[in-house]
N, CA and C atoms as a LAMMPS dump frame, in Angstrom:
ITEM: TIMESTEP
0
ITEM: NUMBER OF ATOMS
426
ITEM: BOX BOUNDS ff ff ff
-5.0000000000000000e+02 5.0000000000000000e+02
-5.0000000000000000e+02 5.0000000000000000e+02
-5.0000000000000000e+02 5.0000000000000000e+02
ITEM: ATOMS id mol type element x y z
1 1 1 N 33.082 13.51 -37.689
2 1 2 C 31.665 14.126 -37.118
3 1 3 C 32.047 12.544 -36.38
4 2 1 N 32.019 12.997 -34.921
5 2 2 C 31.887 12.223 -34.079
6 2 3 C 31.019 11.276 -33.495
7 3 1 N 30.768 10.022 -32.918
8 3 2 C 30.047 9.419 -32.928
9 3 3 C 29.198 9.407 -31.402
10 4 1 N 27.656 9.356 -31.967
11 4 2 C 27.296 9.553 -30.402
12 4 3 C 27.229 8.356 -29.218
13 5 1 N 27.843 8.49 -27.644
14 5 2 C 27.785 7.592 -27.184
15 5 3 C 26.662 6.642 -26.983
16 6 1 N 26.161 5.408 -26.668
17 6 2 C 25.643 4.767 -25.921
18 6 3 C 25.693 4.072 -24.865
19 7 1 N 24.492 3.45 -24.095
20 7 2 C 24.756 2.833 -23.039
21 7 3 C 26.122 1.653 -23.176
22 8 1 N 26.368 1.247 -24.774
23 8 2 C 26.853 0.065 -24.676
24 8 3 C 28.401 0.621 -24.67
25 9 1 N 28.74 1.947 -24.394
26 9 2 C 30.155 2.221 -24.298
27 9 3 C 30.513 2.527 -22.738
28 10 1 N 29.474 2.638 -22.025
29 10 2 C 29.733 2.616 -20.541
30 10 3 C 30.342 1.439 -20.254
31 11 1 N 31.319 1.47 -19.713
32 11 2 C 31.642 0.178 -19.086
33 11 3 C 31.288 -0.416 -17.883
34 12 1 N 31.061 -1.453 -17.683
35 12 2 C 30.513 -2.999 -16.729
36 12 3 C 31.218 -2.078 -15.523
37 13 1 N 30.26 -1.719 -14.099
38 13 2 C 31.282 -1.683 -12.993
39 13 3 C 31.322 -2.934 -12.419
40 14 1 N 30.865 -4.225 -12.997
41 14 2 C 30.779 -5.986 -11.996
42 14 3 C 29.973 -5.857 -11.142
43 15 1 N 28.983 -4.876 -10.872
44 15 2 C 28.518 -5.008 -9.503
45 15 3 C 27.547 -6.649 -9.312
46 16 1 N 27.356 -6.95 -8.49
47 16 2 C 26.712 -8.005 -7.814
48 16 3 C 25.738 -7.809 -6.706
49 17 1 N 24.435 -8.703 -6.396
50 17 2 C 24.017 -8.147 -5.661
51 17 3 C 23.952 -8.995 -4.123
52 18 1 N 24.153 -8.315 -3.028
53 18 2 C 24.566 -9.212 -1.65
54 18 3 C 23.495 -10.132 -1.267
55 19 1 N 23.452 -11.342 -1.806
56 19 2 C 22.333 -12.068 -1.105
57 19 3 C 22.434 -13.156 0.206
58 20 1 N 23.87 -12.536 0.994
59 20 2 C 23.931 -12.918 2.214
60 20 3 C 23.219 -12.957 3.617
61 21 1 N 22.463 -11.323 2.868
62 21 2 C 21.865 -10.844 4.527
63 21 3 C 20.76 -11.646 5.306
64 22 1 N 20.848 -11.793 6.402
65 22 2 C 20.065 -12.81 7.245
66 22 3 C 18.632 -12.278 6.776
67 23 1 N 18.215 -10.837 6.614
68 23 2 C 17.042 -10.475 6.5
69 23 3 C 15.836 -11.267 5.672
70 24 1 N 15.045 -11.434 6.133
71 24 2 C 14.183 -12.519 5.509
72 24 3 C 12.852 -11.572 5.206
73 25 1 N 12.413 -11.639 4.039
74 25 2 C 10.775 -10.406 3.662
75 25 3 C 9.994 -11.962 3.87
76 26 1 N 8.449 -11.462 4.499
77 26 2 C 7.363 -12.088 4.393
78 26 3 C 6.307 -12.295 3.802
79 27 1 N 7.185 -11.881 2.61
80 27 2 C 6.146 -11.677 1.565
81 27 3 C 6.542 -11.767 -0.073
82 28 1 N 6.298 -11.725 -0.726
83 28 2 C 6.364 -11.089 -1.894
84 28 3 C 6.144 -9.645 -2.97
85 29 1 N 5.457 -8.91 -2.151
86 29 2 C 4.78 -7.373 -2.755
87 29 3 C 6.272 -6.992 -3.462
88 30 1 N 5.745 -6.152 -4.52
89 30 2 C 6.546 -5.302 -5.054
90 30 3 C 6.804 -4.251 -4.206
91 31 1 N 6.109 -3.59 -3.627
92 31 2 C 6.165 -2.188 -2.978
93 31 3 C 6.05 -2.198 -1.229
94 32 1 N 6.864 -1.975 -0.304
95 32 2 C 7.032 -1.98 1.071
96 32 3 C 5.414 -1.433 1.611
97 33 1 N 5.035 -1.884 2.858
98 33 2 C 3.91 -1.425 3.344
99 33 3 C 4.072 -0.757 4.572
100 34 1 N 3.282 0.222 4.662
101 34 2 C 3.54 1.207 5.925
102 34 3 C 2.36 0.549 6.886
103 35 1 N 2.791 0.083 7.996
104 35 2 C 1.825 -0.333 9.397
105 35 3 C 1.226 1.005 9.673
106 36 1 N -0.144 0.428 9.84
107 36 2 C -0.679 1.806 10.447
108 36 3 C -0.348 2.443 11.636
109 37 1 N 0.328 1.903 12.569
110 37 2 C 0.926 2.903 13.945
111 37 3 C 1.659 4.103 13.069
112 38 1 N 2.696 3.192 12.109
113 38 2 C 3.644 4.302 11.533
114 38 3 C 2.74 5.411 10.899
115 39 1 N 1.843 5.153 9.816
116 39 2 C 0.858 5.939 9.494
117 39 3 C 0.037 7.151 10.132
118 40 1 N -0.112 6.765 11.905
119 40 2 C -0.417 7.721 12.824
120 40 3 C 0.206 8.501 12.954
121 41 1 N 1.721 7.859 13.458
122 41 2 C 2.516 8.616 14.515
123 41 3 C 2.93 10.025 13.179
124 42 1 N 2.73 9.642 11.769
125 42 2 C 2.988 11.04 10.476
126 42 3 C 2.162 11.754 10.552
127 43 1 N 0.605 11.475 10.935
128 43 2 C -0.035 12.455 10.705
129 43 3 C -0.196 13.221 11.956
130 44 1 N -0.649 14.604 12.123
131 44 2 C -0.541 15.35 12.908
132 44 3 C -2.069 15.297 14.024
133 45 1 N -3.057 14.649 13.321
134 45 2 C -4.127 14.273 14.252
135 45 3 C -3.938 13.08 15.115
136 46 1 N -4.794 13.086 16.267
137 46 2 C -4.156 12.45 17.522
138 46 3 C -5.782 11.461 16.889
139 47 1 N -5.174 10.386 16.313
140 47 2 C -6.376 9.479 16.046
141 47 3 C -5.503 7.699 16.516
142 48 1 N -6.581 7.192 16.827
143 48 2 C -5.922 6.068 17.468
144 48 3 C -6.183 4.342 16.607
145 49 1 N -7.662 4.915 15.635
146 49 2 C -7.479 3.981 14.475
147 49 3 C -7.546 4.603 13.245
148 50 1 N -7.646 3.916 12.513
149 50 2 C -7.92 4.151 10.68
150 50 3 C -8.79 3.212 10.339
151 51 1 N -10.298 3.867 10.094
152 51 2 C -11.057 3.057 9.485
153 51 3 C -11.162 2.93 8.126
154 52 1 N -11.492 1.791 7.614
155 52 2 C -11.814 1.22 5.962
156 52 3 C -13.17 1.105 5.942
157 53 1 N -14.053 2.103 4.952
158 53 2 C -15.435 1.918 4.143
159 53 3 C -14.986 0.987 3.468
160 54 1 N -16.035 0.32 2.878
161 54 2 C -16.095 -0.694 2.061
162 54 3 C -17.379 -0.68 0.974
163 55 1 N -17.162 -0.802 -0.245
164 55 2 C -18.717 -0.905 -0.647
165 55 3 C -18.301 -1.966 -1.71
166 56 1 N -18.794 -2.881 -1.67
167 56 2 C -19.203 -4.22 -2.621
168 56 3 C -20.205 -3.768 -3.553
169 57 1 N -20.864 -5.246 -4.797
170 57 2 C -21.366 -4.672 -5.186
171 57 3 C -23.144 -4.699 -4.58
172 58 1 N -22.731 -5.514 -3.629
173 58 2 C -24.308 -5.048 -2.732
174 58 3 C -24.704 -4.082 -2.005
175 59 1 N -23.422 -3.178 -1.981
176 59 2 C -23.626 -1.806 -1.624
177 59 3 C -22.75 -1.639 -0.111
178 60 1 N -22.939 -0.602 0.099
179 60 2 C -21.996 -0.168 1.584
180 60 3 C -21.987 -1.237 2.851
181 61 1 N -20.876 -1.741 3.153
182 61 2 C -20.97 -2.616 3.999
183 61 3 C -21.344 -1.713 5.646
184 62 1 N -21.607 -2.458 6.405
185 62 2 C -22.519 -1.681 7.273
186 62 3 C -21.42 -1.887 8.509
187 63 1 N -20.578 -2.487 8.67
188 63 2 C -19.208 -2.525 9.57
189 63 3 C -18.174 -2.021 8.777
190 64 1 N -17.413 -1.474 9.495
191 64 2 C -16.331 -0.46 8.79
192 64 3 C -14.715 -1.333 9.153
193 65 1 N -13.95 -1.678 7.956
194 65 2 C -12.794 -2.31 8.518
195 65 3 C -11.735 -1.425 9.393
196 66 1 N -10.722 -1.744 10.067
197 66 2 C -9.377 -1.428 10.663
198 66 3 C -7.972 -1.443 9.986
199 67 1 N -7.825 -0.12 9.341
200 67 2 C -6.774 -0.07 8.35
201 67 3 C -5.449 -1.483 9.311
202 68 1 N -4.829 -1.879 8.943
203 68 2 C -3.717 -2.652 9.376
204 68 3 C -2.621 -2.447 8.671
205 69 1 N -2.402 -2.098 7.539
206 69 2 C -1.153 -1.414 6.349
207 69 3 C -1.556 -0.876 5.412
208 70 1 N -0.722 -0.002 4.621
209 70 2 C -1.089 0.429 3.482
210 70 3 C 0.18 0.358 2.277
211 71 1 N 0.101 0.074 1.147
212 71 2 C 1.366 0.593 0.322
213 71 3 C 0.544 1.506 -0.6
214 72 1 N 1.712 1.689 -1.85
215 72 2 C 1.083 2.3 -3.462
216 72 3 C 0.428 1.652 -3.786
217 73 1 N 0.559 0.011 -3.799
218 73 2 C -0.346 -1.045 -4.602
219 73 3 C -1.73 -1.592 -4.085
220 74 1 N -1.768 -1.471 -2.83
221 74 2 C -3.039 -2.051 -1.972
222 74 3 C -2.896 -1.691 -0.488
223 75 1 N -3.839 -2.673 0.523
224 75 2 C -4.029 -2.162 1.784
225 75 3 C -4.579 -3.551 2.115
226 76 1 N -4.193 -3.554 3.48
227 76 2 C -4.614 -4.884 4.642
228 76 3 C -5.703 -3.992 5.464
229 77 1 N -6.87 -4.815 5.786
230 77 2 C -7.828 -4.361 6.842
231 77 3 C -8.17 -5.518 7.882
232 78 1 N -9.023 -5.226 8.902
233 78 2 C -9.111 -6.074 9.479
234 78 3 C -10.34 -5.796 9.616
235 79 1 N -11.278 -6.763 9.471
236 79 2 C -12.986 -6.97 9.533
237 79 3 C -13.314 -8.413 9.927
238 80 1 N -13.643 -8.809 11.344
239 80 2 C -14.194 -10.056 11.616
240 80 3 C -15.808 -9.901 11.123
241 81 1 N -15.673 -11.293 10.556
242 81 2 C -16.73 -12.105 9.884
243 81 3 C -17.703 -11.279 8.827
244 82 1 N -16.602 -10.835 7.629
245 82 2 C -16.928 -10.413 6.663
246 82 3 C -18.083 -11.57 5.799
247 83 1 N -18.153 -10.91 4.186
248 83 2 C -18.889 -11.734 3.513
249 83 3 C -17.822 -11.435 2.335
250 84 1 N -16.4 -10.958 2.257
251 84 2 C -15.96 -10.164 0.851
252 84 3 C -15.112 -11.682 0.866
253 85 1 N -14.998 -11.857 -0.693
254 85 2 C -14.427 -12.982 -1.255
255 85 3 C -13.036 -12.569 -2.166
256 86 1 N -12.266 -13.677 -2.693
257 86 2 C -11.124 -13.181 -3.317
258 86 3 C -11.875 -13.064 -4.638
259 87 1 N -10.835 -12.009 -5.485
260 87 2 C -11.36 -11.384 -6.759
261 87 3 C -12.744 -10.853 -6.759
262 88 1 N -13.438 -10.52 -5.452
263 88 2 C -14.329 -9.534 -5.796
264 88 3 C -14.268 -8.169 -5.826
265 89 1 N -14.731 -7.324 -6.865
266 89 2 C -14.499 -5.956 -7.305
267 89 3 C -14.986 -5.099 -5.613
268 90 1 N -14.427 -4.272 -5.425
269 90 2 C -14.982 -3.37 -4.083
270 90 3 C -14.305 -2.029 -4.359
271 91 1 N -14.905 -0.9 -3.768
272 91 2 C -14.319 0.497 -3.509
273 91 3 C -14.224 0.442 -2.173
274 92 1 N -13.246 1.097 -1.752
275 92 2 C -12.549 1.713 -0.545
276 92 3 C -12.637 2.908 -0.403
277 93 1 N -12.597 3.391 0.836
278 93 2 C -12.483 4.5 0.907
279 93 3 C -11.861 5.001 2.665
280 94 1 N -11.224 6.003 2.705
281 94 2 C -10.633 6.187 4.409
282 94 3 C -9.725 7.585 4.12
283 95 1 N -9.347 7.631 5.346
284 95 2 C -8.898 9.449 5.718
285 95 3 C -7.497 9.398 6.546
286 96 1 N -6.577 9.583 5.365
287 96 2 C -5.093 9.999 5.781
288 96 3 C -4.879 11.305 6.247
289 97 1 N -4.918 11.422 7.893
290 97 2 C -4.959 12.213 8.407
291 97 3 C -6.116 12.917 8.013
292 98 1 N -5.952 14.449 7.317
293 98 2 C -7.066 14.74 6.684
294 98 3 C -7.491 14.776 5.106
295 99 1 N -6.514 13.667 4.834
296 99 2 C -6.652 13.586 2.972
297 99 3 C -7.649 12.203 2.819
298 100 1 N -8.289 12.536 2.32
299 100 2 C -9.323 11.638 1.846
300 100 3 C -9.05 10.695 0.836
301 101 1 N -8.901 9.253 0.578
302 101 2 C -8.012 8.515 0.114
303 101 3 C -9.391 7.309 -0.607
304 102 1 N -9.662 7.325 -1.53
305 102 2 C -11.31 6.77 -2.354
306 102 3 C -10.761 5.837 -3.881
307 103 1 N -10.76 4.762 -3.817
308 103 2 C -10.526 4.344 -5.1
309 103 3 C -10.941 2.64 -5.019
310 104 1 N -10.774 2.464 -6.398
311 104 2 C -11.411 0.705 -6.665
312 104 3 C -10.595 0.181 -6.927
313 105 1 N -11.12 -1.406 -5.911
314 105 2 C -9.742 -2.39 -5.848
315 105 3 C -10.683 -3.586 -6.179
316 106 1 N -9.638 -4.835 -6.026
317 106 2 C -9.768 -5.98 -6.458
318 106 3 C -9.254 -6.925 -4.996
319 107 1 N -9.906 -7.545 -4.223
320 107 2 C -9.646 -8.473 -3.495
321 107 3 C -9.127 -9.439 -3.554
322 108 1 N -7.636 -9.517 -3.212
323 108 2 C -6.775 -10.262 -3.534
324 108 3 C -6.526 -11.423 -2.725
325 109 1 N -7.235 -11.422 -1.325
326 109 2 C -7.057 -12.693 -0.459
327 109 3 C -8.097 -12.11 0.591
328 110 1 N -8.747 -13.037 1.193
329 110 2 C -9.458 -12.696 2.428
330 110 3 C -9.463 -14.084 3.487
331 111 1 N -9.06 -13.595 4.832
332 111 2 C -9.488 -14.452 5.666
333 111 3 C -10.396 -14.152 6.871
334 112 1 N -11.13 -14.763 7.472
335 112 2 C -12.412 -14.991 8.315
336 112 3 C -12.239 -13.594 9.176
337 113 1 N -11.031 -13.155 9.328
338 113 2 C -10.938 -11.617 9.699
339 113 3 C -10.176 -10.697 9.246
340 114 1 N -9.436 -10.87 8.351
341 114 2 C -8.605 -9.34 7.283
342 114 3 C -8.995 -10.263 5.744
343 115 1 N -8.681 -8.771 4.958
344 115 2 C -9.149 -8.611 3.525
345 115 3 C -7.596 -7.934 2.966
346 116 1 N -6.941 -8.46 2.233
347 116 2 C -6.145 -7.466 1.243
348 116 3 C -6.763 -6.875 -0.249
349 117 1 N -6.627 -5.889 -0.622
350 117 2 C -6.928 -5.585 -1.689
351 117 3 C -5.651 -4.858 -2.208
352 118 1 N -6.073 -4.82 -3.819
353 118 2 C -5.002 -3.949 -4.662
354 118 3 C -5.975 -3.32 -5.289
355 119 1 N -5.102 -1.787 -5.428
356 119 2 C -5.511 -0.916 -5.866
357 119 3 C -6.223 -0.98 -7.553
358 120 1 N -7.357 -0.749 -8.384
359 120 2 C -7.33 -0.443 -9.367
360 120 3 C -7.532 0.995 -10.524
361 121 1 N -6.527 1.54 -10.844
362 121 2 C -6.195 2.608 -11.164
363 121 3 C -7.035 3.754 -10.375
364 122 1 N -5.815 3.901 -9.354
365 122 2 C -5.852 4.813 -8.46
366 122 3 C -5.449 6.075 -9.436
367 123 1 N -5.846 7.177 -8.53
368 123 2 C -5.419 8.76 -9.117
369 123 3 C -3.811 8.562 -8.714
370 124 1 N -3.288 9.139 -9.667
371 124 2 C -1.745 9.661 -10.003
372 124 3 C -1.057 10.222 -8.335
373 125 1 N -2.067 11.329 -8.395
374 125 2 C -1.723 11.867 -6.909
375 125 3 C -1.74 10.947 -5.662
376 126 1 N -2.933 10.267 -5.779
377 126 2 C -2.798 9.055 -4.443
378 126 3 C -1.743 8.172 -4.561
379 127 1 N -1.19 8.188 -5.777
380 127 2 C 0.054 7.077 -5.71
381 127 3 C 1.22 7.934 -5.134
382 128 1 N 1.211 8.88 -5.323
383 128 2 C 2.188 10.128 -5.402
384 128 3 C 2.283 9.957 -3.931
385 129 1 N 1.317 10.347 -2.924
386 129 2 C 0.852 10.769 -1.757
387 129 3 C 1.436 9.433 -0.769
388 130 1 N 1.288 8.339 -1.486
389 130 2 C 1.584 7.095 -1.017
390 130 3 C 2.94 6.79 -0.779
391 131 1 N 3.67 7.128 -1.929
392 131 2 C 4.798 6.826 -1.802
393 131 3 C 5.411 8.301 -1.141
394 132 1 N 5.115 9.544 -1.324
395 132 2 C 5.759 10.55 -0.137
396 132 3 C 5.425 9.46 1.054
397 133 1 N 4.374 9.174 1.554
398 133 2 C 4.046 8.611 3.009
399 133 3 C 5.277 7.579 3.512
400 134 1 N 5.708 6.344 2.455
401 134 2 C 6.467 5.827 2.617
402 134 3 C 7.524 6.525 2.907
403 135 1 N 8.403 7.238 1.847
404 135 2 C 9.634 7.784 2.087
405 135 3 C 9.798 8.892 3.618
406 136 1 N 8.696 9.352 4.092
407 136 2 C 8.679 10.061 4.922
408 136 3 C 8.756 9.209 6.212
409 137 1 N 8.594 7.898 6.079
410 137 2 C 8.578 6.64 7.236
411 137 3 C 10.021 6.227 7.043
412 138 1 N 10.535 6.17 5.985
413 138 2 C 11.893 5.896 6.021
414 138 3 C 12.75 7.146 6.793
415 139 1 N 12.812 7.978 6.31
416 139 2 C 13.361 9.006 6.693
417 139 3 C 13.395 9.033 8.383
418 140 1 N 12.143 9.001 8.728
419 140 2 C 11.876 9.325 10.078
420 140 3 C 13.007 7.938 11.137
421 141 1 N 12.832 6.948 10.4
422 141 2 C 13.666 5.873 10.941
423 141 3 C 15.131 6.091 10.855
424 142 1 N 16.061 7.347 10.563
425 142 2 C 16.961 7.557 10.256
426 142 3 C 17.6 8.315 11.426
């Protein structure tokens, strides 16, 4: 009777991480973001801006935000003189081309004119769509 192979039986390749790269990241996000202009290039519709609707516990905000970037985990939008605060639960909605995207989120940071949110339990198909969007962006750069 032969022994079943295990991961410990596979020899090490002695790989190491190359830390000599001069490229610096601007933040410590787990997932890369896609800038709005890149999203708009991939969509077939001729749009100049992608609007983000925000609902707080007080209700739908009268003014819409403008998408700055988006990732599988969250997004950032521009909304001058808002009253949104860090830690506040919100519901966001936007159109990515002809595809609606709506989810609950929590505000991770807010300045006078920008807000960054992290999604809370987005639909699996939305996460897959955003991952595919990022893959398409990377393939377009090759």
